[in-house]
C-alpha positions in Angstrom: 117.7 16.7 124.0 120.2 16.1 126.8 118.8 16.1 130.3 120.5 19.1 131.8 119.8 20.3 135.3 122.1 22.2 137.6 121.6 20.8 141.1 120.7 23.6 143.5 122.3 23.7 147.1 124.3 20.6 146.2 127.1 20.9 148.8 124.8 22.0 151.5 122.4 19.1 150.8 125.2 16.4 150.7 126.7 17.8 153.9 123.3 17.7 155.7 122.5 14.2 154.7 125.4 13.0 156.9 126.1 10.2 154.5 127.2 6.9 156.0 129.3 4.9 153.4 127.2 1.7 153.9 123.8 3.4 154.3 120.7 3.3 152.2 119.6 6.6 150.6 116.5 7.7 148.8 116.3 10.5 146.2 112.6 10.9 145.8 112.9 13.5 142.9 115.7 12.0 141.0 115.6 14.2 137.9 118.8 13.8 135.9 120.6 12.3 138.9 122.7 15.4 139.9 122.3 15.1 143.7 122.1 11.3 143.4 125.5 11.1 141.7 127.2 12.9 144.6 125.4 10.7 147.2 126.3 7.5 145.3 129.9 8.7 145.0 130.2 8.6 148.8 128.9 5.0 149.2 131.0 1.9 149.7 130.4 -1.8 150.5 126.6 -2.4 151.1 125.8 1.3 150.5 122.8 1.8 148.2 121.0 4.6 146.5 117.3 4.3 145.4 116.1 6.9 143.0 112.4 7.7 142.2 111.0 9.9 139.5 107.8 9.9 137.6 109.3 11.3 134.4 110.5 8.6 132.1 113.1 10.9 130.4 114.5 11.7 133.9 114.8 8.0 134.7 116.6 7.3 131.4 119.0 10.2 131.9 119.8 9.4 135.5 120.3 5.7 134.6 123.0 6.7 132.2 124.6 9.2 134.6 124.6 6.7 137.5 125.9 3.8 135.4 129.4 3.8 136.9 127.9 2.8 140.3 126.5 -0.4 139.0 124.3 -2.5 141.3 124.5 0.0 144.0 121.7 2.0 142.2 118.0 1.1 142.0 115.7 3.3 139.9 111.9 3.3 140.1 109.5 5.2 137.9 106.8 6.5 140.2 105.8 9.5 142.3 107.6 9.8 145.6 104.1 9.8 147.2 104.4 6.0 146.8 107.9 5.7 148.1 107.0 3.5 151.2 105.2 1.0 149.0 107.9 1.1 146.3 110.7 0.4 148.8 108.8 -2.3 150.5 108.4 -3.9 147.1 112.2 -4.3 146.9 112.6 -5.3 150.5 113.6 -2.0 151.9 111.7 -0.8 155.0 114.1 1.8 156.5 116.6 4.3 155.0 119.4 6.5 156.3 118.6 9.6 154.4 116.0 11.1 152.0 116.3 13.9 149.6 113.5 15.9 147.8 114.4 18.6 145.3 111.0 19.9 144.5 109.6 21.8 141.5 110.3 21.5 137.8 113.7 20.6 136.4 115.7 22.8 134.0 115.3 20.0 131.4 111.5 20.0 131.7 111.4 23.8 131.4 113.8 23.9 128.5 112.2 21.0 126.5 109.7 23.0 124.4 107.3 20.1 123.7 106.7 19.4 127.4 104.7 22.7 127.6 106.1 23.8 131.0 107.5 27.1 129.8 105.8 30.3 128.6 108.9 30.9 126.5 107.9 28.4 123.7 104.7 28.2 121.7 103.7 24.5 122.0 100.9 22.2 123.1 99.5 22.8 126.6 100.8 19.8 128.6 102.8 20.3 131.8 102.5 16.6 132.9 105.6 15.4 134.8 104.3 11.8 134.3 103.0 11.6 130.8 101.0 8.4 131.7 98.5 10.6 133.5 95.4 11.9 131.8 95.1 15.3 133.4 97.2 17.9 131.5 97.3 21.7 131.4 94.9 21.6 128.4 92.1 20.0 130.5 92.6 22.4 133.4 92.5 25.5 131.1 89.5 24.2 129.1 87.4 22.3 131.6 87.9 23.8 135.1 85.2 26.3 136.1 86.1 30.0 136.1 85.9 29.9 140.0 88.3 26.9 140.2 90.8 28.6 137.8 90.6 31.7 140.0 91.3 29.7 143.1 94.3 27.9 141.6 95.9 31.1 140.2 95.3 32.9 143.5 96.5 30.1 145.8 99.2 28.3 143.8 100.5 31.3 141.7 99.9 34.0 144.3 98.7 35.9 141.2 97.3 39.4 141.9 95.2 39.4 138.7 93.9 35.8 139.2 90.3 36.8 138.9 90.7 38.7 135.7 92.9 36.0 134.1 90.4 33.3 135.0 87.6 35.5 133.5 89.6 36.0 130.3 90.4 32.3 130.0 86.7 31.4 130.5 85.6 33.9 127.8 88.3 32.9 125.3 87.4 29.2 125.4 83.8 29.9 124.5 84.9 30.3 120.9 87.2 27.3 120.7 89.3 25.2 123.1 92.7 26.6 124.0 95.4 24.4 122.6 98.8 26.1 123.0 101.0 27.9 125.5 101.1 30.8 123.0 97.3 31.2 123.1 97.4 31.1 126.9 100.2 33.7 127.0 98.1 36.1 124.9 95.1 35.7 127.1 97.2 36.4 130.3 98.7 39.4 128.6 95.3 40.9 127.8 94.1 40.3 131.4 97.0 42.2 133.1 97.2 46.1 132.9 100.1 47.2 130.6 101.9 49.1 133.3 101.9 46.0 135.6 103.2 43.8 132.8 106.3 45.9 132.7 107.4 45.0 136.2 108.0 41.7 138.1 109.1 39.4 135.4 107.1 37.7 132.7 103.4 38.2 133.0 102.7 34.5 132.5 105.1 33.2 135.1 102.7 32.9 138.1 99.8 31.4 136.0 102.0 28.8 134.4 103.4 27.9 137.9 99.9 27.6 139.3 98.6 25.4 136.4 101.7 23.1 136.7 101.2 22.7 140.4 97.6 21.8 139.9 98.3 19.5 137.0 100.9 17.4 139.0 99.1 17.8 142.4 102.5 18.9 143.7 101.3 20.5 147.0 98.9 17.6 147.9 101.7 15.1 147.2 104.1 17.0 149.4 101.7 17.4 152.3 100.6 13.7 152.2 104.2 12.4 152.0 106.3 14.2 154.6 105.1 12.2 157.7 105.5 8.9 155.8 109.0 9.8 154.7 110.1 10.7 158.2 108.7 7.4 159.4 110.8 5.6 156.8 114.1 7.0 158.3 116.4 5.0 160.6 117.2 6.8 163.9 119.7 9.6 163.1 118.5 9.5 159.5 117.8 12.9 157.8 115.2 14.2 155.4 116.5 17.1 153.3 113.9 19.1 151.3 114.6 21.8 148.8 111.7 24.1 147.9 111.3 26.8 145.3 108.3 28.8 146.4 106.7 29.9 149.6 103.7 27.5 149.5 106.0 24.4 149.4 108.3 25.9 152.1 105.3 26.6 154.4 104.2 22.9 154.1 107.7 21.6 154.9 108.2 24.0 157.8 104.8 23.1 159.3 105.4 19.3 158.9 108.8 19.4 160.4 107.6 21.5 163.4 104.7 19.1 164.0 107.0 16.0 163.9 109.4 17.7 166.3 106.6 18.7 168.7 103.4 16.8 168.0 101.8 17.5 171.5 98.2 18.8 171.2 97.6 19.4 174.9 96.4 22.9 175.9 99.4 25.1 176.8 98.2 25.5 180.4 98.5 21.7 181.1 101.4 21.1 183.5 102.3 17.8 181.8 101.6 16.2 178.4 98.6 13.8 178.5 98.0 13.4 174.7 100.7 10.8 174.3 102.0 12.3 171.1 105.8 11.6 170.9 108.4 13.7 169.1 109.7 12.0 165.9 113.0 13.9 166.0 114.3 17.4 165.6 114.4 20.2 163.1 118.1 20.8 162.2 117.4 24.0 160.3 115.6 26.6 162.5 116.0 28.9 159.5 116.2 27.5 155.9 119.6 27.2 154.2 119.8 29.6 151.2 122.1 29.5 148.2 125.1 31.9 148.5 125.5 34.8 146.2 127.8 33.0 143.8 125.4 30.1 143.2 122.6 32.6 142.6 124.7 34.4 140.0 125.7 31.2 138.3 122.2 29.7 138.3 119.2 32.1 138.3 116.8 29.2 139.2 118.6 28.9 142.6 117.3 32.3 143.7 114.2 31.1 145.4 115.6 27.8 146.7 115.4 26.9 150.4 116.7 23.8 152.1 115.1 22.5 155.3 116.4 19.4 157.2 114.8 17.1 159.8 116.6 14.4 161.8 114.8 11.3 163.0 115.0 10.4 166.7 
């Protein structure tokens, strides 16, 4: 299957990266190389693009797509959480711009066997990095009912989290849950019929929540943003595209804290905590896709781009 993924907010991201032709750029969520292709196309001379992705199929697809740029490209299979160490391993300690396009790619959703989508009946998987042991199957079968409830409530913002967790815990008493189809049926049974008729597919939020937990997406994001800002050269920018409110909240808070890290009480006449601003938030409000992009690509509807510039 071809690695297809329509890059969301492409022009806005490229514009906000302020690309210097001879700069070094990091795409921490490379995917099929959509954004990276357009970054690489603006580089000359010593310009360099480093792409990181934990999905081996993404690395293979991006490698093919970025082939025309030759030695200007370096690809690393890893999680962007380890970007600082990965770059140090190839002698890079500062970059001029970083891009993160979060969430799951269209390819991962559309590739039935990966188990990301509720549209196909296949094995419960959802691992972005198939080298890891934890998969959706372990979460569904081994997490306590309370933990399942917490994940569905917090990561899926699912109104019926309690009831779905209860139904999953009851169903697995008979036999372990193996497939996305079985999980779909359980979710359906846990949500009142009149509620199933509105607000999209009844499994959408549960699948999202389990995927986020499986890949530790929010922890990775929270733990990485400060380190990525530190990696930037002065004037370098970090562009982050999020797809749901939890991610956006984390990015917004991290950017604000890096812009104004002072922890002194508000009534202090001068700052004594010694915390120094790392730069400025370029996007006071997030950049959203225009109507045309949303019409052309339904997955762009919830996208938000936030940008931070290093001092």
